Each structure stands twice: as C-alpha cells, then as structure tokens.
N, C-alpha and C positions, 0 to 999 in steps of 0.2 A: 460620513466615512471616517473622519478623523477619530471619533469615539469608538468605532468598531476596530480600527487599527490599534487602538490602545488596549481593547480586550485581547487582540491577538498577541500583544506582548505581555500578557498575564493579568491585566487589570480585570476586576470583576464587573459583569454587566449590572445595570441599575436594575432595580426591582421591576420598575415599569417596562423595561425592555425584554423581560422574560416572557416567553411564549405561553399562550393559554392552549393546553392540549385538549382535543376532543376525548370524550369519555369512550366513544366507540366509533369504529370505522371498519370498511370491509377489509382494507389492506393497509398494513404498516410496512414502510420501507426504512430500514435502519442504515443510514449512511448516505451522505450526498456527495460522494466522490464520483468518479467517472461511471462506475456500474449503477450506483444509485440513481443519478441523474438520468442516465439512459433508461433504466426501468421506469422512472416516472414519467418521462417524455412519451414513451410507448403506451403507458397505462391511459394516460390522458388521450392519446390519440385513438385508443380503442375504446373510449367512451366513459372512463371513470373521471370524476371530478376531484381535483385536489381539495383537501380538507374535508370532504365528506365521503367520497368514494375511497380515497387513500390519503394517507399522512406520511411525509417524509420527515424523520428525525436525524439531526446531525449534531454530533458533540462538539464540532468546531465553532469558534466565535464567529467565524466569517465563511463566505463561500470559498471553494477552492480545494475541498478535501484535504488530503495529507500535503498537498503542494503548499498550502499556506504556512506550514511549519518547517519547510526546508531551508538550507542555508543560503544567504544573500548571494554568494558568488556564483550560484548555480545558474546556468542559461540554458534556454531551450535548445540551443545548438549543440551542447555538450551533454545533455541529459537523455534519459530514454525519451524516444519519440511519443509525443502526445497526440493522439488522434482526436479529430473533431468529434464533439458530441452529435447524436443524430439531430438533424434540423438546424444545426448551427449555421450552415450557409444561408439559411432563410433570414438571418438578422445580420448578414454581412460580416461574419467572424469566421476566421480559420487560423489554427496554429501554424499552418504551413507559411503564412505571410505575417506572422506576429513579430513584433520587435525583439530581436535576439540579443540586443544591448542591455535590456532591463533584466532584472532578476526573474527567473522563472516563476518563482512563487507569486510575484505581483501580477504578471500577465495572466497566469492560469486563474488567479483569485478573481481579477476583474472579469475575464471572460465568462467564467462560471456565474458570477453574480448577474451579469447582463443576461445571460441565458436563462437563470432561474426566473428573473423578472419578466423577460420577454414572453416566456411561455406560461407564467403564472403558476409555478410549481409549488409555491407557498411552503418553502421549507422552514421547519421549526427548529430554532437554534438559539442558544446552545442548550441541548438536551442530552443527557447522559442516560443510556439505556443499562440498567443494572442487571437485570435477569428476565428471563421469558419463561412462562409456565403454560402448561396446556390442561384444558379442563374437559376435553372430549368434544366440545363444539368449535373450539378455536384457541387462541392464546391470549393470555394477559401479559402485556408488555410493562414491566415495572420500570419507571424512570425516576430522576431526582426532581421531576415537576409533576408526578402523579402517575397513575396508571391509565393504560388504554386496553380496551377489549377489541380484538380484531379476529376476523375469520381466517385471514391468510397473512403470513408474515414473510418478508423478503429480507434477508440479512445481507447487506452490502458494506459491512465495515471495514473491509480491506485488511491491511497488514501492518501499517505503519506503527501502530502502538504496540506490536508484538516483535520486537527485533529478537533474532536467535543469537545467542552466544554460547558456543560450545564449551563444554567443561574441559579443562586441561589441568593436571596435576600442577600444584603450586600457584595457580592463579590468585588464590586468596592471599598469598604471601608477597605478591609483586608490590613493590613500594611506588611505582610510577603511576601515571594516569592510564585509565582504562575507560574507554567510551564505545557506545554502539553508534550506528549510523545516525539515528534520529537525534543524538546528542551533539553532532558535529555542528560547529557554527562558522568557523573561520580558520584558515591555515595560520593566521597570526597568532592563535592561541598555542601553537606548537613551535613558535619561533626559537631557534637554537637548541631544539631537542632532538634526540635520536628516536625516530618514530617508526613503529612497525605497523604496517597496514596488513590486516588479515582478510582474506576473501578474494574471489576470482571474477567478480561481477563488475558492472560498469560504475558502481559507486566507488569501489576500491580504486579503480583506475583513475577517476576523477579526483580522489583525494590524493593520490601520488602525485598528479600533475600540479595540484594546487600547492602542495607541500615543497615541491622542488624549488630550491633557492630560498626557501623560507626556514625549513627544518634544517638542523645541522647535518642530518642524514636520513635517508628512508630505506627501509627493508620490506620487502613483500614476500608473503607466504601464502600458499594456496593449497588446498586439499588435493587437487588434480592438476595435471600439467595445463598451463594456459596455451589456448589455440586462438590465433587471430585469423579470421576468415573474411574472404571477400564479400560473401552474402551470408548474413545471419540466418541460420537454419531454424525458423520458428516452427515448422511443421512437426519435426521430431519432438520437440519440446512439448508442444500441445498434446501429441499423442501419448507421450509418457505421463503427463499430468492427468490426462483423461482416464487412462488405465488405472492409475493409482486412485482417483477419485471414486471410480466405479467400484473398486475392490475395497475401499476403505482403509488404504494404506497411507502412511505419511506422504505428503506431496514432494516430489523431486525438486532440486534446484533447478531453475529455468535456465541459467547460463551453461549447466552441464549438458544441455541438449542444443545450445544455439552457438556457442563460441562468442569471442568478442570481435568487434568490427575492425577490420584490417584498414583503418583509415590512414592517411599519410602522417597525421599527427601521432597516432598510436604506434605506428611502425618506426617513426623517427625516435620516439621515446624509448623504444625497446632497443634501438640500434645504439643509443647512447648509455644504455645500461639502467634506465629508470624502471621501465616495465619489463624487468626480467625477474620472474618469480622463483623463489626456492621452495622446496617442499615443506610441508608442515613440520614444525618443531615437536619434540617429544614432551616437553615439560617447561613450566615457567619458574623462574627464580626470582628473589627479591630485586635483582637489577638487570634482568634480561631473560633470555629464552635459551634452552639448550636442545640440540638435535640428538637423535638417537646414536649418531657416530661419536658424541662426546663434544663436538664444536660448541661454542658459546658466542651469543652476540649480546652485548650490552644494549639496553633499550631504556629510554625514559618514558615512552608513552605507546599504548596499543590502541589502535582504531579497529574494532570489530566489525568489518563490513561483510558480515557472514549471512546476510539474508533475513528473512522474516517468516513468521507463521501466520496463519489466518486469525484474525480476531473473532474467536467464538466463545469467549468466557461468558457472555451473556446468555448463551444457549446451554450452558452446563446442566441446568435442571431438566433439560429434555433427554439427557443420557444418549448423546449421538455417538460418542466415541466407540470405535469398534475394537476388538481385542488387540489389533496391530496398531492401534494409536490414532488412525485416520477417521474420517467421516465419509459415508458412502453417499455419493451425490452422482446423479446422472441427468444430463441435459439441464443442470442448474437446480434439479429438485432433489430433496432429501429423500433417501429410500426408506428411511425409518418414520418419517412424518411427511406425508404427501402434501399437506398444506403449508409446509416450510420450504422456502427456495433460498439458495445461497448464490447470490449474483456475484460474479467477479472471483469465483473460488476455482482453484485448480487450473484447468485448461482456459478459463475465462479470465485469468488474472492479468494478462497483457492488456494494453490500452485498447487495441482493436478488438481483443477478446471480450472486454468488458462491454463494449459497444454492441457486439452481436448478441451477448448474454442478455442485454436489456430487452431486445425484441423477443428472443426465445423464452425468457421468464415471464415477461408481460403477457404473452399469448396463453401461456399455461395458467397464469394467475386468473385471467378473465374467464377461461374455460372452467377452472376450479370453482369460480363464483356462480356458474351456471348461466353466464351471460354469452351470447353469441359473439364470436370474434369477428370484428370488422375488418 
C-alpha cells in the first residue's frame, strides 16, 4: 500500500507492476470511478467474467477514481454525497457510516479498493487510453500499454481531467495565480492573498469556507444568482441533462437545476457575508477584475470552480460530436455508434445516477453481445 500511495503522489510504477493487457475481449470499460465500477459489477452479475468477458482500464495509480486526487481537507460530510456502489452492503461497507474525520479521498480510495478485490473485478491500472477506432466489427482501444480489440466499449472516464475555464478578456494578462478545481490543494497556499472564487457549485462554496480566515479576503462571483434551497432539486437537473444528451447539445450545469443546500452552515456563512455572490465581471486586468459598470476589485489569485466537461478525447476518432457541440446519447448508448456506451454521462453524472447507469448499461451491453440477460 505504501508503494501505491507513492505512485499517487507522482512516482512512476515499477515495470513489474504494470498490467498485462489482453489482446481481445468482449467488452472494455474505460474508467474505474463510480460509473465504471457499477457497470463492471453488473456485467459480472449478468454472467461476464472479468479479464476474459470484460476488462476494466483505469488511468489512476490506485482505486478511488477521481477522488484519489482531491484535496486533503475535503471530508465526506462537506462534499457531494457519495452513494454506495451496488452490492457494497454485502461486504459491510457504506459511505453513510464512513469516518467523516478522515480525508474523503482516503476513505473512497480504501472502500473502492476493497470493493474491487471483494468482487474480483480485476481492474487494470495504470493504463492510459489514448484513442479508440472502429473497424466495422468492433473497436480497437489504443493504450500506453498496447492495443485491445473489443466488440463493445463502455466509456466511463468521468470529468475530473477536463475542468472548464471560461474565456474572459484580459485573462492572459492577469499577473496573479489562476487555478482550476483539480489544481486546488490547500487554503494555506493562498494565505494573505486576495482570492476570487468563480463558480456557483459546491466546490466554490467549499473553497470559500476553507479560505475564510486564511486568505486576506475573498470575493465570490457567479454567472447566475445563487439560490440556497431546503431540498436540492435533482429531478429537474436530470431532466435537462437528459434532453441535452438526446439532442446532442452541450450538457447544462448541474447546479443550475438544483440550487445549493440551505444547511445551517451555509446560511450562517451567507449571513456574515462570506457566501454572498456578485455577478460575473466583464474583464480581467493585470491586478484584478473589472465589472461592466466600471468598478474594480484588486485580486491576487483566481480559483476557477466553473465545472467540468466529459472526458471524451479518446473517442475523437469516432466523430461523435454533433453540430451543436454535444454528443447524442440515450439511455447511456451512443446514437451514432450502437456498440458504444457512455456511462456516467449527462443525466447519469450524479453519484446515484452513475449507479443506475451501471445496471442500465450493463443489461444493454449483454443484449448487444447476443447473450440472454439474467
């Protein structure tokens, strides 16, 4: 375990530790985050064997999906809710009862590792999928460890590696620090600085809370007015994401359809002025940002907590993009390539949505292979 933790901090794995990939398999699942593991569990339950019937490839050095790369101060009690993987209760694990005093990244990593081992999912890592091509009979998955031929492909790569940073005039001339969410490590990195946090989601809220009392000052800007709600409205967000995915449009922001939770902590932070958002600025200057009315705020650092885009770069050779910029997906299946599935995409992006996607996608995969669904 110590060696694997060293790899997570950037050390290269030994040659003997690198996985040997099969030359051919019926199904390749790209990604071992929540959606990928959920698909893998259901595939095995439906009769496919890990390693021969399907192979799971993961770019991360350890189990845990994107969680293994999140900042140390993040705790399960303050992060997005993490739903249990299917069958997790069978091995005596649940995130509902997990230790909330430990870093979320460590808890999720350990739980996922135990899950993979308990169900024998045989995840191959670290494997970087570079591109996918189609030959009429299936797909060739090109990786940094060699190629795999497969009849069906399930892409469950998530979004963590594709943070979205909007373009603003003058951003290239800004002399301060600019980072996106995946680059955030600690509030201490911004001690004594005037920090601008951009974005209306839970990550932005978390950054502002951590920076309070550490940064010299904080400023929060959002594209739309912030709304704190008693009950997060997930249904509307899922509906809008599903409509966009079916039509091949770019996916909408999740928080735009849900609102932020009106927890006592959030409401208290808003009352004391911490969680009070200003509208988006019009441009950036070397030492700060300027609004359309001419007002100016000096800034030393900008944290872009402005969401993510689906990691689909490895699928570029398949020509999935529609004229509107999105990818047409219905029920987790690509409408351009019926043997291609995108688990955790669009309406399946939430943690509970990823779990449901696992069952939906796995049943379609098995049917596509011509095997009876058990």
